[in-house]
C-alpha positions in Angstrom: 127.1 99.2 42.0 127.4 102.7 40.5 124.4 104.7 39.4 125.6 108.2 38.8 128.6 110.3 40.0 129.4 113.9 40.1 132.7 115.8 40.6 133.3 119.3 42.0 130.8 121.9 40.9 128.9 119.4 38.8 125.2 119.7 38.0 123.0 118.0 40.5 122.6 114.2 40.3 119.4 113.2 38.6 116.5 111.4 40.1 116.8 107.7 40.7 113.6 105.8 40.0 114.8 102.2 40.2 113.5 99.4 42.4 112.8 100.5 46.0 115.6 99.4 48.3 118.7 100.6 50.1 121.1 102.9 48.2 124.4 104.2 49.6 125.8 107.6 48.9 129.6 107.7 48.7 131.6 110.9 49.2 135.3 110.9 48.8 138.1 113.5 48.5 139.3 114.6 45.1 141.1 111.8 43.2 139.8 109.0 45.3 137.5 107.4 42.8 135.6 104.1 43.5 136.9 100.9 41.9 135.7 97.4 41.5 137.9 94.2 41.5 138.1 91.8 38.7 140.6 89.0 39.1 143.6 90.5 40.8 143.1 94.0 39.3 141.1 97.1 40.2 139.1 99.1 37.6 137.2 102.4 37.7 133.5 102.1 38.3 132.8 105.5 36.6 134.1 107.0 33.4 136.3 110.1 33.3 135.0 113.0 35.3 134.4 116.2 33.4 133.9 119.3 35.4 130.2 120.5 35.3 128.8 117.1 34.1 127.8 113.7 35.5 129.6 110.5 35.0 127.9 107.1 34.6 129.1 103.5 35.3 131.4 101.8 32.8 130.4 98.4 31.3 131.1 95.5 33.6 131.4 97.5 36.8 130.8 95.7 40.1 130.5 96.7 43.7 132.9 99.1 45.4 136.0 97.2 46.6 138.6 100.0 46.7 139.3 103.7 46.1 142.1 104.9 43.8 143.6 107.1 46.5 145.3 109.3 43.9 144.0 112.6 45.3 144.6 114.9 48.2 144.0 112.3 50.9 143.7 113.8 54.4 144.7 117.3 53.2 141.3 117.9 51.5 139.1 120.6 53.0 135.6 121.6 51.8 132.0 121.0 52.2 129.1 119.5 50.2 125.4 119.8 50.2 122.9 116.9 50.0 119.2 117.4 49.4 117.0 114.3 49.1 113.4 114.2 48.1 111.1 111.2 48.1 113.5 109.3 50.3 112.4 107.4 53.4 
């Protein structure tokens, strides 16, 4: 289930202060956006990504079942930084 998402050069994701438990961090190449399945169709979990801002889940989103695979696939190169605080 989506909480927050960021695209290239976005501001840092905000703090998550929900119920303690396990959270997964998904990192995917450009254009490979998480989708959920409803009936026989796939739908985006997050709204449109705007450079420099965060994206939040759309109404009715469910767990990740697929990625859109509309991006650069295996040709993507680059790095990312993850800094966690308060995590165990």
